N, C-alpha and C positions, 0 to 999 in steps of 0.2 A: 839351483842356480844362484849365485850372488848377483846382487842388484847394487847399481851406483845411482847416486843422485847428482842432478845437475842444474845449477841455478845460472840463468843467463838474464842479462839486463839489457831492455830495449828501449828505445825512445818513443815507439808507437805500438799500440796492440795489433796494427796490421803487420808490422815486421815480426813480432812474436808469431802470430798466427802461421805466417808463411814459414817459419822457421819449425813449428810444430808439425805441419803438413809434411816436410821432409823427415821429421824425425819418426813419422808414423810409419816410415818405410823399414825401420829397424824393430827390434823387440821393445817396444815402449811398454812399461809396465802400468805407469800412470803419469799424468801430467795436469797442469793447471796454468792459467795465464791470469794475472791480477795486477791491478795498479796499486802502488802503495804510496805512503805518504808518511813523514816523520812525526806524525800527530796521531794518536789511536782516537778510533770514533769513526763516525761515517763521513766525516769532512764535508765537503762542499756539494752534496748531493740535494740539498733542501733549499728551498727559495723561502724568503720572509719578507715581512712588511715592517721595516724599521720604525716607522711612525706608530705602529701598534705596541712597540716596547717589547719586552720579554727576551732580550738578548743578554747573553752573560758575558762577552767579550767583544774586542774589536775583531777577532778572527771570526766569531760567530756572526756579527753584522756583515763584514764584507766578504766572507766566502759563504755565508748562509748555510753553515753546516751545524751538524750536531756532533759535539765531541763527547769523548768517554768521560771526561772530568772538567772542571773549572779551569784546573791547570793546563790542560791540553788545549782548551780553548785559547787561553792567554799566550801559551807558546805558539799556536798557529798565528797570532798576530805578529810575532816576529818575522814571519816568511814575506817574502816580497809580494806574493800574490795578494796578500791582505793588507800589508802597510803601504804599498805604493811608493816606499823609498827608493826603490832601484827598479830598474828595467830587468824583464827576465831575459831579455836577448833572443828569445826564440820568435817564431813567427807570430804575429799578432801581438808581440810585446809579451808573450807568456813566458812563464819560466820553462826552460829548456833542460834536458838531461835525460837519463835512463830511469824512468820511474815505472816501467812496465816490467814484471818479473815473470819468467818462464821458468817454471820448476818442472823438471823430467826426470823420470826413474826409468832407468835402461838397465838390461842385462849387461854384466861386466864386460863381455867381448864386444859389445857394441859401444861402450863408453867413448873410446877415442874417435870414432867415427861421428857420434853425437856431439862432441866437442868442437870438431870441425865444421859440422853442419850449422850449429849456431854461431860460431865466429864468422863463417861466410855470410850469414845472414845480417851480420852487423853487431852482434851483441857485444857486450862489454865483459 
């Protein structure tokens, strides 16, 4: 059988989970849901104490993340979440957009139905 991959972008993990539950009614070979960012590394998952020092960039200080390289930390400082220069426009003044990726591999005969499912669920 031939398989096809489908990439669907959502605003929240819950939207992606609901779409995945519906995709499970098809011949789903594999799937994954993950949040992504434009900066390589672990990003904003770590907290730190700025008084103790030891941070490599504004992005590291304001986002509290571990980035893959000094350049990635510097690049993250340009984002509105770190710089504070712009409102995110989303709830709680956070950056809004489709930053949750649902990747699904389905049998080819189910691809069109899978695409309709994710579109009905709000995917980009």
